[in-house]
N, C-alpha and C positions, 0 to 999 in steps of 0.2 A: 637555403642561403640566398638565392636570388630573390625570393619573396620578401625576405627581411632586409634586402638591400645591403648585404654585408660586402661592400665594395673592397674593403681591405683584404678579407680572406679570399675573395674571388680573384683579386689582382695577383696575389702571391701564388695562387694555384694555376694561373693561366698558361705557364710554360710547361707544365707536366701533362703527360697522357693520363695520369691518375687524377681524377677530379677531387677537389677539397671535400672535407666532411666537417660538419658541426654536430658535436656529440653532447647530449645533455643526459646526465644520470641523476637519479634521486635516491636518497636513503632517508627513510622516516623512522627514526627510532624513539621519538618523543611525541606523545599525543597531547591534545589539549591546546588551548590558545593562550599562551603567556608570552612574555618577551623572549624567554629562553627557547620557546618552541619555534620562534622564527628561524629559518634556516641559515646556515653559514654557507656562503657560496665560495667554492674552491675552483679557480680558473687556471687551466694549464695550457702552455704553449705546446702544440703538437706537430712541429715541422719534422716529418718522417725522414726527410733528407734535405740538407741545406747545401746546395752547391754554390750559394751566393747569387744564383740567377745571372743576369747579364753582367753584373759586377762580381765576376766569378772569383772564388777563393783560390789561394795558392794550393797546388796539388799536394804538397807535403802533408798537410793536416786534414785533407778532404775526407779521409776514411772515418775520422772521428764524428763527422757530421750526421751520421745515423743516430747519434745520441741527442740530436736537437729536439727530440720529443720527450726529453726527460721530465719536463714539467707536466706534460700530459700523463706520463707513466705514473708519476706520484699521485695525481688526482685518482686514477683508476685504482691504484693500490690502497689509497686512503679510504675510498668507499667500500672496497672489498674488506679491508681490515675492520671498518666500522660495523659492517654487517656481521662478520664473524664474531666479533666481540660483543655484539648487541649493545653498542654504546647508546646512551640516552641523549641523542642529539639528532637534529634534522640537518641533512647536508644536500647541497646541489653541486654536482660535478660538472664543469663546463669545459669542453675542449674545442679549440679551433685547430683543425688539422689540415695540413697541405704539404705538398712537396715543392720546394723552391728550385726550379730547374731553368737552365738557358734554352731557349728555342725561338723560332720565329713568332711564336704567339706570346712570348714572355712580356711582362711589364718592363718598361724601359726607364732609365733616369730622365726626369723631366715630365713624366706622366703625372696627371692630377687624378686622385682617386677619391670618391665620396664614400664615407663609411656610414654605417647604419644609424649613427647619431645625427647625420646630416653634416658633420664637420669634414673638411677636405684635407687631404694629405698630398704634398708635392713630393714625389719620389726623387731622392737625391742619389741614394745608394740602394740597389736592390737587395743587398745583403743585410739590410736593416728591416727584414721582413717580419721579425717577431712583434714589433710594435704595431705593425699594421693588422695582423691577425688578432692581437690582443685588444686593439681598439674596439673591434666588433664584439669580441667575447665579453669584455668588461661592460660594454653598454648593454648587452643582453642580461648580464648578471645584475646590473643596477635596476633594471626593470622588474626583477623578481622581488624586489624590496627585501633583501636579506638583512640579517642582523649585522653581518660584516662580510667583506669580500677579502679573500686571500688569493694572491696571484703568484703562481709558480712558473718560472721561466729561465731559460738560458738565453740572456739577451746580450751580454758582452763578455769578451775575455778580459776586460779591464778589472773585473772582480777577482779573477785569478791572480792578476798582477798585484792587486791590493791585499788580498787575504790568502793567497795560496789555494790549494785544493782541499783544505781542511774545513773551511766554513763558507757558508753562503752569505751574500750581502742582503741585509734586511732593511727596507725602507718603509717607515710608517710614522704617522703623527700621533698614533694612539700609544701612549706611554705604558698603559696597563698591558695591552697586547704585546707590546715589545718585550716587557719584562717576562711575561708568561712564555712567550716563544723562545726567548734566550734560555730561561730555566729549564724548559722541556728539552731543548736541544742538548744541554749538558747531560741529561739523564739518558737520552736515546742515541747520542752520538750523531744526531742530525743537527750539527751546530750551525748557528747563525750569529752574525755580528751586525749590530745597528750601524747604519751609514747615515750621515747627515750631509745635506748639501749646504755649502757655505753661503750665508746671506751677504750680499753685497749692498751696502748702503751708499747712496750718492747724496752728497749734500755739502754744505759749507764746513770747512775745518773749524 
């Protein structure tokens, strides 16, 4: 992690006695060199416990934060299922894993962190740690030159407010992928709902 200068992942894990981990798994079920043989990268957020860090969460819902590694759990399960089913596809599973804890060595609001892409992040709220670890994980995934990247994460409770606990929010500009994931989710009960950010245009009336 240090060698690859993954500053986001390092910063999130600084407050814990358990060091962060960066996990890469590969499943190769398709031989040859075609466009379809290019791997699909699946990236998972693996915060094993999220106290919120210095910006600590309310105690009432703290116990649920052991599930903040759900995205990483799905990545592991996906690669295991692909291997058992002998699926004709190549996959790269990428997990950024850390424990977000408050301590004297924790990152602080106001800190500036440099990620592996060279871009900087100014920490405003240490409970927004998922974006930081994923910045490093997604940069690593992009360097693998995959056919596509799918990111799985528990990033905000706002999705539960919008969609309830029945469906996950899906963000993509790929209309074909959107339709395929939506249709697959209806069959498997892993339902997703496409979300769109509203475009704001500034100009003369």
